[in-house]
C-alpha positions, 0 to 999 in steps of 0.5 A: 515556518510562519507562527500562524501556520503552527500546529496546535498541541492537540494535533500533535497529540492526535498523531501521537495517539495514532502512532501508539495505537498502531504499534500496540496492534502491530504484533497482534496477528502476524506477517502479511504475505507482501511483507514477507515478500519484501523481506525476501526482496530486501535480501536481493537488493536491486534498483527495481523489481517486477512489481515495485520500485526498491524503497519498501524492500530497502526499508524492510532490509534495514529492519531485517538486519535489526531484528525480524518481527511484525512489530519491527517491520511496522514501526516505520509505517506507523511513523509514516502514518503519523506524519500523514496526520500532521501534514494534513493538519499543516495543509489545513493551516496553509488553506486558512483553517484556525485551531479547530480546523487544524485539529479536525484535519488531523483527527479526520486523517487519523480516523480514515480507514485508508490511513490507519489500514496502510500505516499498519503494514510494511507495504509500498502504499504507506510510503506512497501515501506519505510521499503524496502528502509531502508533495502536496504540502511542499507545492502548496507551501511554495504557492500559497506562501511564496516560497519557491525553494519549496519546489526543490523539496517537492522534487525530493519528495516526488523522487522518493515517492517514485522509488516507493510506487510509480503511482506518484507519476499520476499525482505529478501529472495531475498537478501539472495539469492543474497548474497549466489550467489555473496557475500558468504563470508559475510554470514560466519560472524555473523552480517547478522545473528544477523540482521536476529535475530533482525528482527525475534524477532520484527516479532514474535508477529505477527507470533504467532498471525497468528499461533493461528488464523489458518494462515489467511494471508496464505489463503489470499495469495492463494486467491490473487494468484487466483484473480491476475493470469489471462493470461492478467495479465501475458502478461502485468505483466512486463510492469506493474512493470516498469510503476510504475516508470513512462513511460518516466523513464523506460529507467532509470530503465533498465539502473539501472538494467543493471548496477547492473548486470554489477557491481560485488559488486552490483550484489547481488541487481540484483539477488534480483531484478530479483527474485522478478520480476519473482516471482511477474510475475509468482505468482501475475502478477496482483499485479505488485507493489509487487516488487516495493520496489526494486525501490529505488535501481534500480532508484539509479543505473539508476541515476548513469548510466544516470550521466555517460551518461551525462558526457561522451557525447557531449552536456552535458547540453542537456542530463542533461535537458533530464534526468531531464525532463523525470521524471517531464513529467512522473509525469505530465502525470500520476498526474491527474489520480493518485492524487486528482487534478481534480475537483470531478465533472470531474473525470468521464472524466479522462482516465486511472483513478486510482480508489484507489487513486482518485475515491475510496476516493469519496462518503463515507459520502454520502453512510453513510447518504444513509444507515442511511436514509433507517434505519430511514425509517424502524424505521418510518415504525415500523420495525427498523433495529436491525443490518447492514450487509455489503458486505465488510470491506470498507462499514462496516468501513465507517458506523462505523467511519463516522456514529458516532452520527447517532445512527446506529444499530450494523454494521457487515460483514463477510469480512476479519478481520470483520469476527473475530470481529463477530456479538457480541450481535447484533440481526438478526431480521431485517437486513439492507443488504448493498450489501449482499441481495444475500448472506443473502437470503438463511438464511432469510425468506424474503429479498427485495431491498430498494434502490441503492446507487450510487457515486456522480457525476458519479464517477466510484468507485470500491465499488458503485453502491451498493444495499441496502435492508432489510432481515427479518425472520431469519432461525437461529441466527447470531452465527449459520449463521456466519461460512457461511458468512465469506470470505477472499479476 
């Protein structure tokens, strides 16, 4: 590394505080349903799954072997988030930012809701974000510092990223288009193609798995397009993508985008960012964070633009203070609705609550015990449940992971990868139906509701309330019914 590209100590301090803060909050509420799902997927290790590549379940499996808790699962994501903070500062250095610009880039990344929200959870998106940042760093280093071997590092990062989330393919296509339009000579060398070959080799096992299982992630992508393509989503799609960096940081993002376009050697990144934003806006506007992997590069460019603004104007100290205050204030505004800092009993009063990072991590142990109580009641009545069938993988995974020791019957679901694991040898004589009375009713002679589980403290959870019932007198065995109960969404 060239000495001029080294990061200031303060940038490392920002990253360290970021990681420490994430870990301090990691155990405040509980597991996210996706984290429980990944624990269960890690217990069924494979080269692929219906709705994700294998990296996140593999990392979670390692954690599961060491000791299962929300904090344990979230250590690696917190470190990944800290790495994204440092990479953003490093990219700013490559762009030409001096000390203040590099520190500001680190601060902007650390305070971005996108980064601190994803780094709080053990889900695919945090590894995807890190992989995008690494690819951007290595490609930029290869081009701006004339280090062609960095294309191989970019290939490794891209391959690992593809094993985390197939969205990496969007970044690679965007970068390819940017290079083709603005830096075509580099494509006449062998290094970018060697990097692409490395990525392809690393990705190959997952591609083979998808091909041999009927390309389920293609089906998933189509379904996500249908769910996230309403007119309302299109109207607010661009604002949604910008807001993930923080409302007061939007000017920094805009300045960075303009700088990328105006700087010839960086224009390939502007092309890639533009194509990604347009693709998300057109295809899945309701998933604005799909393009946010470009944030490290755009924030780095924006920090350089702000640094120049500070240096060329009057009252530089005031301007510097405003630049530092913007990300900090944005973080202060979004933190109560995005991370577990509010007491659970007060969550129902929080405006603009991010249910994924906060509310959806509340109530899963109580849910498991509510289902176990109904199972015990059926047993006492002389008609013990022979299996449990849930509406989604989150409910099923919670029962499988948190229900250890409760002696629950086999837990089944037709949702996503649970559908591949199938019913096994479970009996459908008496089925405890969790959120599935409607879907099961056509296939059973009798279905009735037993109770309704609600999240504690009136927390507005996306998964609850959920009806719990029982279905008996099946009109066929599980293997006959299974094809009718599968759903990918």
